[in-house]
N, C-alpha and C positions, 0 to 999 in steps of 0.2 A: 514910836520907840521900838528899837530892835527887839525881836523876840529871842535873839541868840547872840547878843553882843560879845559875850565872854567865851563863846564856844567856837573854837577854831581848830583847824588841823594844819600841821606844818608840812609843807612840801620839801623835797630834798634840798632845794636851793635856799631854804630859809623863808620862803614866802608862806604866809598863813592865809587860809581860805575858810569860808563859812563851812561848818560841819554839816549843815543842811542847805543844799542849794535847790535849784529848780530844773526839772527836766522838761523837755518840749516834744517828746515823742508823741505823734498823732496831732500835734498842733499844725495849723496851716492847711489842713485837709478840707476845711469847710469855710468858704469865704464869709458866710454869715456869722461865724464865730470869731472872726478876726479881731474885732474891737474888744470883745470880752477877754480873749487870750492876751492881747497886749496889756490890757488893764491889770490882769492877774499877775503878769510878770512884773509890772511896775510896782504893784502893791507888795509883791514878794521882796523886791529890792529894798523898798522902804522899811520892811520888817526885818531886814538883815540877811535875807537869802540872796546874797549878791553874786553867788556863783550860778551861772546859767549854762546848762549843757544842751547842745544841739548837734546836728550833723547834716552833711550835704544830702544824705539819704532821706531824711525826714520830709515827707510830702514833696519830694523832688526839689528841695531847697526852700520851699515856702516857709518852713519853720524858722530857718535862718532869717528870712525877711521879717517874720513876726518879732524875732529877737531884736533885729535892727531897729524896728520901730519903737520897741519897748525901751531901748537904752539911749535913745536920742536925748542929749543933754545930761546923760548919766554915765557916759563911757568910763570916766576916770574912777568911778566907784564900783564898777562891776568887773567880774572875772569871767571871761568868755571862753568856753570850751566848745570846740567843734571837731568833727570827725570826718576822715576821708575813707572812701570806698577802698577795699583791697586791690581792685584793679587800677587804682590811681596811685599805688604805693611805691612806684619807682620815682626817681628824682624829678624827671620831666612831668610825670603825672601829678605828683604832689604839688609841684609849682603851679600848674594850671588849676588844679582843684582848690588849692588854698586861695589863689587869686579870686576865683569865682565865689568862694565862700565869703571872703572879706568884702567883696562888692555887695553881696546880698545882706551882710551884716552891717554895712555902712561904716566900716572901721578900717584902720590901717594895719591892724595886727590882731592876732588871737593870743590870748593869754596861755592857752594850752591847746595843742593840736594832737589828735589821737588817730592811730590806725584803728579803724572800726572793728575789724576782725582780720585774722590772718588768711591770706589767699595764696596764690602761686608765686608771687614776686618774692625773691629772697629778702629776709629781714635785713641783711646787710645793705641792700639798695635802699630800703625804707629808712634806715638810720642815716645814711648819707644824704638822702633827700630832706629829712627832718633837720639835720644839722645845717644844711645849706639855707633852709628857710630861717633858722635862728640867726645865722650870720647876716642875712639880708634884712633882719628886723621884721619879717612877716609874722613870726610867732615868737613868743617869749620862751616857751619850753614845749616839749613833746612827750607823748606817752602812748599807751596801747590800750586796747579794749578786747575783751574776750580771749585773752591769751592764758592758757593753762600753764601749769608748772614747767613742763618740759619745754614749752615755747619760750617762756620768759627766761629760763635758764640758758637756752640757746642765744637769746638776745643779749644776755649779760656777758657772754663770752666774746661778743663782737666789739671791734673798735668803736668807742663812744656809746656802746649799748647800755652802759651803766648810767647814762644821762637820762634814762627813762624816768619820768616824774610820777607816773600814776598807772595803775592797771584798773580799768573800769570793767566790772563784772556783775552779773546778777547775784544778789545776796539779800536774803531775808530769813526770818526765823523758820519758815517752812522749806527753805532751800539752803542748807548749810554745808554743801559739799566742799566749798573752798576751805573750810576749816581743817580738813585733813592734812593738806600739804601746801596749797597755794597761799593761803592767808599767812601761815607761819613763815613761808619763804619771803613773802613781801615784807613782813615785819622784821625779819632778820636783815634784810637788805634795805630797809627804810624806804620802801616804795608804798605810799598810801594806796589803799583800795578805795575806789569810788563805786558805790553800790547803786546799780540801777534796779528798777522795780522793787524798791525797799519795802513796799507794802504788799508785795506780790502782784504779778500781772493778773488781770481779771480772771474769772472762771473759778474752777473748783478750789485751787490752792488759796486764792484770796479769800474765798468764803470760809474755808477751813481755818484760816489764820484769824481773820477778823471776827468771826462768829463763834470761835471756840470759847467755852465757858470761862476758862482761866483768863484769857486775854480780856474778856468782857468784865470779869471781876476786878482785874488789876486796873482797868480803865476807870471803873467806878471808884476804886480806892484812891486813885490819883486825881479824881475829878477831871478825867480826860476821856478822849475817844479811843476806841480800839486801834485806830490807825496811828494815833499818837504813841501808844504803847509799842506798836510794831516799829515805828521810827526810832523811839528811844532805845529799843533793843539793838537796832542796827548800829547806832552811833555810841553804844555803851563804853567802848574801849578807848575812845578819843583819837583813834587813828584811821577811822573809816568815815568817808564822806557819803552822805545819802543825797540822792537827787530825785525826789518824788515830783510827779507832775500834778498840777492842780489848776483848775480854771475857775471854779466857783470861789467866791470871796471867803466863805466860811472855811473851805478846805485849805486855802492859802494861809489863813491865819492859824489854823490848826497845825499845819506843817511847821510854821515858824516857831510856835510855842512849844512844839515837841522837844526842842533842844533844851528846855528847862527841866524836863522830867528826868529824874535819876532813879533808876530801878535798884532796889536793894539786892544784896547778895542772895537773900532768901527768895526773892521774886525771880531772880535770874535762874536759880536752881529749879524753881517750879517750872519755868519755861523750858529748861533743859529736859525735864522729865517728860514733858508733853511733845516738844519738838526737838528730838534728840540730835546731838552732834554725830557726824559720821564716824563709823569705826573702821572704815576702809576707804580707799581711793574711789571717788565718784566722778563720773563724766561731768565736765563743766556745763552747767545749765546755761542755755542761750535762748533768747527769744528775739 
């Protein structure tokens, strides 16, 4: 049974996707973990986390191969997101990179193709390349990743720039910089945000978030884990997609079930008191 069958986020073209998907960063790096990673993704799909995010950069394409194995026989029920390096972001480079990604994924098309971050190639060339891939049926739609407000405003002024479907950025309760101007801009222009590292990337911030007494108390009140509370916070507004990565079965199930948790207004205010929203423009967090 799906853990989030009623929780969806609408893309600009009317397509709805799972509010909690699956990330694959660091997958494919250890051959001995390959079977476990494939199984985890398949379980996630069965639990309703049908959006899978990957990139040509992840383990030099090995993560895409893991995804390709996981979606065999399931392609019609999944929404595949992959990303291109900035140095592949002109029309010719995107065509070659996309073809290579599709081969590794074992599919004829990607549901969403993203510019991984901005490089030296003009955004206009990237848009032209993305639109060409759409016309050829190689991708269904395109978007961007790690673009801050000034970058996406520049993109919006370009011919066909308004066809951008998503901006994928780092976002979690302990990193709320996008709330000052980027998230409001995306909401105003109906561009959903896709949050990577929604439970915080490892290290100090993750520890501060998941071991904070408030998060632990809220988890206890909801009969949930601290990670589930962190995920429920990220998706609280209904227009942000979270893409946590999990390999262990228990964590996969936790992620799927987090979509059912609804934090109260009082609980959200308590989190605001501890993990404050920014009062000024902050540099875009990137990992």
